[in-house]
C-alpha positions as CSV (number, residue, x, y, z in Angstrom):
1,M,121.4,78.3,119.1
2,A,118.8,81.1,118.9
3,E,115.4,80.2,120.3
4,F,111.8,81.5,120.6
5,V,110.8,81.4,124.2
6,S,107.1,81.1,124.9
7,I,106.2,82.6,128.4
8,N,102.9,82.6,130.3
9,P,102.4,86.4,131.1
10,A,100.2,85.6,134.1
11,T,102.9,83.6,135.9
12,G,106.2,84.3,134.2
13,E,106.6,80.6,133.7
14,E,108.1,79.2,130.5
15,N,105.8,77.3,128.1
16,A,108.3,76.1,125.5
17,R,111.5,76.9,123.6
18,I,111.6,76.5,119.8
19,P,114.8,76.8,117.7
20,V,115.0,79.6,115.2
21,W,115.6,78.5,111.6
22,D,118.8,79.2,109.8
23,D,118.8,80.5,106.2
24,T,119.0,76.9,104.8
25,Q,115.8,75.8,106.5
26,L,114.1,79.0,105.4
27,T,115.1,78.5,101.8
28,Q,113.9,74.9,101.9
29,A,110.5,76.0,103.2
30,L,110.1,78.6,100.6
31,T,111.0,76.2,97.9
32,H,108.5,73.6,99.1
33,A,105.8,76.4,99.3
34,G,106.6,77.2,95.7
35,Y,106.0,73.6,94.6
36,A,102.8,73.4,96.7
37,F,101.4,76.5,95.0
38,R,102.5,75.3,91.5
39,D,100.4,72.1,92.0
40,W,97.6,73.8,93.8
41,V,96.9,76.5,91.2
42,H,96.3,73.8,88.6
43,E,94.5,71.2,90.8
44,S,92.2,73.3,93.0
45,T,88.8,74.7,92.2
46,I,86.9,77.5,94.1
47,A,84.4,74.8,95.1
48,L,87.2,72.7,96.7
49,R,88.7,75.7,98.5
50,C,85.4,76.7,99.9
51,E,84.8,73.1,101.1
52,L,88.1,73.1,102.9
53,L,87.4,76.5,104.5
54,G,84.2,74.9,105.8
55,N,86.2,72.1,107.3
56,L,88.5,74.6,108.9
57,G,85.6,76.5,110.5
58,R,84.3,73.2,112.0
59,L,87.7,72.2,113.3
60,L,88.1,75.6,115.1
61,R,84.7,75.1,116.8
62,A,85.5,71.5,117.7
63,K,88.8,72.5,119.3
64,K,87.8,75.8,120.7
65,S,88.5,75.0,124.3
66,E,92.1,73.8,123.7
67,L,92.9,76.5,121.2
68,A,91.6,79.2,123.5
69,A,93.6,77.8,126.4
70,L,96.7,77.9,124.3
71,I,96.1,81.6,123.5
72,T,95.6,82.4,127.2
73,R,98.8,80.5,128.2
74,E,100.9,82.1,125.6
75,M,99.5,85.6,125.3
76,G,97.6,86.2,128.5
77,K,94.2,87.0,127.1
78,R,91.2,86.2,129.3
79,I,89.8,82.7,128.5
80,V,86.4,84.1,127.6
81,E,88.0,86.5,125.1
82,A,90.2,83.8,123.7
83,E,87.2,81.6,123.1
84,A,85.5,84.5,121.3
85,E,88.6,84.9,119.2
86,I,88.4,81.3,118.0
87,E,84.6,81.7,117.3
88,K,85.3,84.7,115.2
89,C,87.9,82.9,113.2
90,A,85.4,80.1,112.5
91,W,82.8,82.8,111.4
92,L,85.4,84.2,109.0
93,C,85.9,80.7,107.5
94,D,82.2,80.3,107.1
95,Y,81.8,83.7,105.5
96,Y,84.4,83.1,102.8
97,A,83.2,79.5,102.3
98,E,79.8,81.0,101.4
99,T,80.9,84.1,99.4
100,A,84.3,83.5,97.8
101,A,82.9,82.0,94.6
102,E,80.7,85.0,94.0
103,A,83.5,87.5,94.9
104,L,85.9,85.8,92.5
105,A,83.5,85.1,89.7
106,D,84.3,86.3,86.2
107,E,82.7,89.7,85.4
108,P,81.6,90.3,81.9
109,V,82.1,93.8,80.4
110,T,80.3,95.0,77.3
111,T,82.8,96.1,74.6
112,E,83.1,95.8,70.9
113,A,84.8,92.4,71.4
114,R,82.9,89.2,71.1
115,R,83.6,88.6,74.8
116,T,85.3,90.7,77.4
117,L,85.8,89.6,81.0
118,V,87.5,90.7,84.2
119,V,88.9,87.6,85.9
120,Y,90.5,87.1,89.3
121,Q,93.5,84.8,89.5
122,P,95.8,84.0,92.4
123,L,99.2,85.7,92.6
124,G,101.3,83.1,94.3
125,I,102.8,82.9,97.8
126,I,101.8,85.7,100.2
127,L,104.0,86.4,103.2
128,A,102.0,87.3,106.4
129,V,103.8,89.1,109.1
130,M,101.5,89.1,112.1
131,P,101.4,90.4,115.7
132,W,100.8,88.8,119.1
133,N,97.7,90.6,120.4
134,F,95.1,88.4,118.5
135,P,97.4,85.5,117.7
136,F,94.7,83.5,115.8
137,W,92.4,86.2,114.5
138,Q,95.1,88.4,112.9
139,V,96.5,85.4,111.0
140,F,93.1,84.0,109.9
141,R,92.1,87.5,108.8
142,A,95.0,87.5,106.3
143,A,95.2,83.8,105.5
144,V,91.5,82.8,104.9
145,P,90.8,85.2,102.0
146,A,94.3,84.6,100.5
147,L,93.7,80.8,100.6
148,A,90.2,81.2,99.3
149,A,91.6,83.1,96.3
150,G,93.9,80.2,95.5
151,N,97.2,81.6,96.9
152,A,99.7,79.9,99.2
153,M,100.9,81.6,102.4
154,V,104.0,81.6,104.6
155,L,103.6,83.1,108.1
156,K,106.2,85.0,110.2
157,H,104.3,85.3,113.5
158,A,105.3,87.3,116.5
159,S,108.2,85.7,118.4
160,S,106.3,85.5,121.6
161,V,103.5,83.2,120.3
162,P,105.3,80.4,118.5
163,L,103.0,77.7,119.8
164,C,100.0,79.5,118.4
165,A,101.8,79.9,115.0
166,L,102.5,76.1,114.8
167,A,98.9,75.3,115.9
168,I,97.5,77.4,113.1
169,E,99.7,75.5,110.5
170,G,98.5,72.2,111.9
171,L,94.8,73.2,111.8
172,I,95.1,74.3,108.1
173,K,96.7,71.0,107.2
174,E,94.1,69.0,109.2
175,A,91.3,70.8,107.3
176,G,92.6,69.3,104.1
177,F,94.8,71.9,102.5
178,P,97.9,70.5,100.9
179,E,101.2,70.1,102.7
180,N,103.3,73.3,102.5
181,L,100.5,75.4,101.1
182,F,100.5,77.2,104.5
183,T,103.8,77.2,106.3
184,T,104.9,78.8,109.6
185,L,108.4,80.2,109.2
186,M,110.4,80.0,112.5
187,I,112.5,83.0,111.7
188,N,113.5,86.3,113.3
189,A,112.5,89.7,112.2
190,D,115.9,90.3,110.6
191,Q,115.2,87.5,108.1
192,V,111.9,89.0,106.8
193,E,113.6,91.1,104.2
194,K,115.2,88.0,102.7
195,V,111.7,86.4,102.4
196,I,110.2,89.4,100.8
197,A,113.0,89.5,98.2
198,H,112.6,85.8,97.4
199,D,111.4,85.2,93.9
200,A,108.6,82.9,95.1
201,I,106.9,85.7,97.2
202,R,104.3,87.8,95.4
203,G,102.8,89.9,98.1
204,V,103.1,90.8,101.8
205,A,100.4,91.3,104.5
206,L,101.5,92.9,107.7
207,T,99.6,93.8,110.9
208,G,101.9,95.5,113.4
209,S,103.7,98.7,114.4
210,E,104.4,101.8,112.3
211,A,108.1,100.9,112.4
212,A,107.5,97.4,111.1
213,G,105.1,98.7,108.5
214,R,107.7,101.2,107.2
215,A,110.4,98.5,107.0
216,V,108.2,96.0,105.3
217,A,106.8,98.6,102.8
218,A,110.3,99.7,101.9
219,A,111.5,96.1,101.3
220,A,108.3,95.3,99.3
221,G,108.9,98.5,97.3
222,R,112.4,97.5,96.4
223,A,111.2,94.1,95.3
224,L,108.2,95.6,93.4
225,K,105.7,93.5,95.4
226,K,102.3,94.5,96.7
227,C,101.8,94.9,100.4
228,V,98.8,95.5,102.6
229,L,99.5,97.2,105.9
230,E,97.3,97.5,109.0
231,L,99.3,99.5,111.5
232,G,98.6,101.4,114.8
233,G,95.6,103.4,115.8
234,S,94.5,106.1,118.2
235,D,90.8,105.8,117.7
236,P,88.6,108.7,118.9
237,F,85.4,108.0,120.9
238,I,83.3,111.1,120.5
239,I,80.6,111.6,123.1
240,L,78.1,114.3,122.1
241,P,76.1,116.1,124.8
242,D,72.8,114.3,124.0
243,A,74.3,110.8,124.3
244,D,72.9,108.3,126.7
245,L,75.6,108.2,129.4
246,D,74.4,104.8,130.7
247,Q,75.0,103.2,127.3
248,V,78.2,105.3,126.7
249,V,79.9,104.3,130.0
250,E,79.1,100.7,129.5
251,M,80.5,100.7,125.9
252,A,83.4,102.9,126.8
253,L,84.6,100.3,129.3
254,K,84.4,97.6,126.7
255,A,85.8,99.6,123.8
256,R,88.9,100.8,125.7
257,F,89.7,97.7,127.9
258,Q,88.9,94.8,125.6
259,N,92.0,92.5,125.4
260,M,93.4,94.6,128.2
261,G,93.5,97.6,125.8
262,Q,96.0,95.7,123.5
263,S,94.0,96.3,120.3
264,C,94.7,98.6,117.4
265,I,91.0,99.5,117.2
266,A,90.4,100.0,120.9
267,A,89.0,103.4,121.8
268,K,92.0,105.4,123.0
269,R,91.0,109.0,123.0
270,F,87.7,109.9,124.7
271,L,86.4,113.3,123.5
272,V,83.8,114.7,125.8
273,D,81.9,118.0,125.9
274,E,83.4,120.2,128.6
275,T,80.1,120.7,130.3
276,Q,79.5,116.9,130.5
277,A,83.0,115.9,131.2
278,P,82.8,115.9,135.1
279,E,79.9,113.5,135.1
280,F,81.3,111.2,132.5
281,I,84.7,111.1,134.2
282,E,83.2,110.2,137.6
283,R,80.9,107.5,136.1
284,F,83.7,106.1,134.0
285,R,86.0,106.0,137.1
286,E,83.3,104.2,139.1
287,A,82.8,101.7,136.3
288,I,86.5,100.9,136.0
289,E,86.9,100.6,139.8
290,S,83.9,98.3,140.3
291,Y,84.4,96.0,137.2
292,F,88.1,95.0,137.2
293,V,89.4,92.3,139.5
294,P,92.8,90.8,138.7
295,G,93.1,87.0,138.6
296,D,94.0,83.9,136.6
297,P,93.0,84.6,133.0
298,M,92.1,80.9,132.7
299,D,89.3,81.6,135.2
300,P,86.1,82.8,133.4
301,A,85.3,85.0,136.4
302,T,88.6,87.0,136.0
303,T,88.0,90.5,134.6
304,L,91.6,91.9,134.7
305,A,94.2,89.8,132.8
306,P,97.9,90.5,132.4
307,M,99.5,92.4,129.6
308,A,101.2,90.1,127.1
309,R,104.8,90.9,128.1
310,Q,106.6,92.8,130.8
311,N,108.5,95.0,128.3
312,L,105.1,96.1,126.9
313,L,103.9,97.0,130.4
314,D,107.1,99.0,131.1
315,E,106.7,100.9,127.8
316,L,103.1,101.7,128.6
317,H,104.0,102.9,132.1
318,N,106.7,105.2,130.7
319,Q,104.0,106.7,128.5
320,V,101.8,107.3,131.5
321,I,104.6,109.0,133.3
322,R,105.4,111.2,130.3
323,A,101.8,112.1,130.0
324,Q,101.8,113.4,133.6
325,D,104.9,115.5,132.7
326,F,102.8,117.2,130.2
327,G,100.0,118.0,132.6
328,A,97.8,114.8,132.6
329,Q,96.1,113.9,135.9
330,V,95.7,110.2,137.0
331,I,92.2,109.7,138.2
332,I,92.6,106.0,138.8
333,G,95.4,103.4,138.2
334,G,98.8,104.4,136.8
335,Q,100.9,101.6,138.2
336,Q,101.8,97.9,137.9
337,L,100.0,95.7,140.3
338,E,102.0,94.1,143.0
339,R,101.5,90.5,142.1
340,P,103.2,87.9,139.9
341,G,102.7,88.4,136.2
342,S,102.5,91.5,133.9
343,Y,99.4,93.1,135.4
344,Y,98.8,96.9,134.9
345,A,96.1,98.7,136.8
346,P,93.3,100.1,134.5
347,T,94.1,103.7,134.2
348,L,92.2,106.9,133.5
349,L,94.0,110.1,132.5
350,T,92.4,113.5,132.2
351,H,93.5,117.0,131.1
352,I,95.0,115.5,127.9
353,T,95.7,118.4,125.4
354,T,96.9,118.1,121.8
355,A,100.4,119.0,123.1
356,N,100.5,115.9,125.3
357,P,102.3,112.9,123.8
358,A,99.4,110.7,125.0
359,F,97.2,112.5,122.5
360,Q,99.4,111.6,119.6
361,E,100.9,108.2,120.6
362,E,99.2,104.9,120.6
363,L,98.7,103.7,124.2
364,F,98.7,99.9,123.7
365,G,97.3,98.8,127.0
366,P,94.6,99.5,129.7
367,V,94.9,103.3,129.7
368,A,92.1,105.7,128.7
369,T,92.6,109.4,128.0
370,I,90.0,112.2,128.3
371,T,90.1,115.4,126.2
372,T,87.4,118.0,126.4
373,Y,85.8,120.0,123.5
374,T,83.6,123.0,123.2
375,E,81.3,122.1,120.2
376,P,80.9,119.2,117.8
377,S,83.0,120.8,115.1
378,H,85.8,121.2,117.7
379,A,85.4,117.5,118.6
380,L,85.8,116.5,114.9
381,G,88.9,118.6,114.6
382,L,90.4,116.9,117.7
383,A,89.5,113.5,116.4
384,N,91.4,114.1,113.1
385,A,94.3,115.9,114.8
386,T,96.5,112.7,114.8
387,R,98.7,110.9,112.3
388,F,96.5,107.8,112.8
389,G,93.4,106.9,110.9
390,L,92.2,103.4,111.7
391,G,88.7,103.7,113.3
392,G,86.5,106.0,115.3
393,S,83.1,106.1,116.9
394,V,80.4,108.8,117.6
395,W,77.8,108.6,120.4
396,T,74.6,110.6,120.1
397,E,70.8,110.4,120.2
398,D,70.7,112.2,116.8
399,A,71.5,109.7,114.1
400,A,71.8,112.3,111.4
401,T,74.4,114.3,113.4
402,G,76.2,111.2,114.3
403,E,76.5,110.1,110.6
404,A,77.6,113.6,109.5
405,I,80.5,113.5,112.1
406,A,81.3,109.9,111.2
407,R,81.6,110.8,107.6
408,G,84.0,113.6,108.5
409,L,86.3,111.2,110.5
410,Q,89.6,110.6,108.7
411,C,89.7,106.8,109.2
412,G,89.0,103.5,107.5
413,C,85.9,102.6,109.6
414,A,83.6,104.9,111.5
415,F,80.7,103.7,113.8
416,V,77.8,105.6,115.3
417,N,76.5,104.3,118.6
418,E,78.6,101.2,118.4
419,M,82.2,100.4,119.3
420,V,84.8,100.0,116.5
421,R,85.2,96.3,115.5
422,S,86.2,94.2,112.5
423,D,83.6,92.2,110.7
424,P,84.2,89.5,108.0
425,R,81.5,91.1,105.8
426,L,83.1,94.6,105.8
427,P,86.4,96.0,104.5
428,F,88.9,96.7,107.3
429,G,92.0,98.9,107.2
430,G,93.2,102.5,107.8
431,V,94.5,105.6,106.2
432,K,97.4,108.0,107.1
433,D,99.9,106.3,109.4
434,S,97.5,103.5,110.1
435,G,98.4,101.8,106.8
436,F,96.8,101.1,103.5
437,G,94.9,98.3,101.7
438,R,92.0,96.4,103.0
439,E,91.3,93.1,104.6
440,L,87.9,91.2,104.9
441,G,84.8,91.5,102.7
442,V,85.0,91.5,98.9
443,F,87.8,94.0,99.0
444,G,90.0,91.8,101.2
445,I,89.7,88.7,99.0
446,R,90.7,90.8,95.9
447,E,93.8,92.4,97.4
448,F,96.1,89.5,96.5
449,V,94.8,88.5,93.1
450,N,95.7,89.3,89.6
451,I,92.7,91.4,88.4
452,K,93.1,90.4,84.8
453,T,91.4,91.7,81.6
454,L,90.4,89.0,79.2
455,W,89.5,90.2,75.6
456,I,88.2,87.7,73.1
457,A,87.8,89.2,69.6
């Protein structure tokens, strides 16, 4: 029998084995989800849904320690980052509990009719296909606005975090949402297309790789179902010559190495003025060398955690070797640490040109790359010279110049003097090969609703 195997990346020890569902179990789950939505759409009110989201936020905070420990055991994230992830999920619940009613309120439009309205109504069951790197946040980012809008959801989580997936289902039930309104599907990736094609499914939300995005978009297109895709990123971190290097180095460390660099919105390409590059590189190297100490990710004092899986580490290391083949120089790091677990040394690569694969690919791990530019317009051109378009940041003492460059970035979210991050209050998503559609904010809650014209003569 096929199984999902949950492994602690810090030790290599097995957490659990969970059987993969067969097609009969899958069909039963989708049928029950359909019944749950049918009843819920008639029985629920926006006030009730917001009340339950408030319950969910309080549950997350009450159980933060145990949920964070589960994330760390199953995915390897440092415990302090795992606790922050749970807090952010609770904030998200609070945000939509407070704002969903306004976001979904009927909107009157003046026409020649006696009354004309735009109304927002739930679509049905939404399939969420989610990744392992933020095993709670990514799911909540999709599920909370969908549930707030009155939809049901079925989750196909990453195969390496089955315990997190089941814990999320349990939390949503405990908060008071009806049985089967949110269901974790214990299925493999090759069963996803069957789910998308199922009559009960009305939309798909995916966060993941380009390959997964293309496959899901193709399947959704064949079934004529809407999808929202948040895919990879290769975010530029543009340092202008007047930037405060003390601030920049501190934020560069955080922006690149949060979650051990396993984040779609982590800064991945550092663009530095060629006259300033030697100083920045040396200071960045010193910061990396002095900050990171490997250890048990359950220990709050640990600053270097493992990567989530050994195969991910191997893939990253191959990218580092390939980058060197194209002229990159390793300033620090560039190897797996000799200790149990999937630990990779924080790595700094310089002499990265546009011809280097490391400039174009997403390096999903603790590896930073340096590319130099000659003038701000050159930096903007380099920032946009990639197929990705998720986020980007600009660092400067001149706010007007920073805003002008940020406006020119081809991405879904651009920050000036702040690292790229998601925020429940703001739309989040990308352009180009980073996907389409938006999560979070007013735009996120309206992605999976029927935006319906109501004309009363």
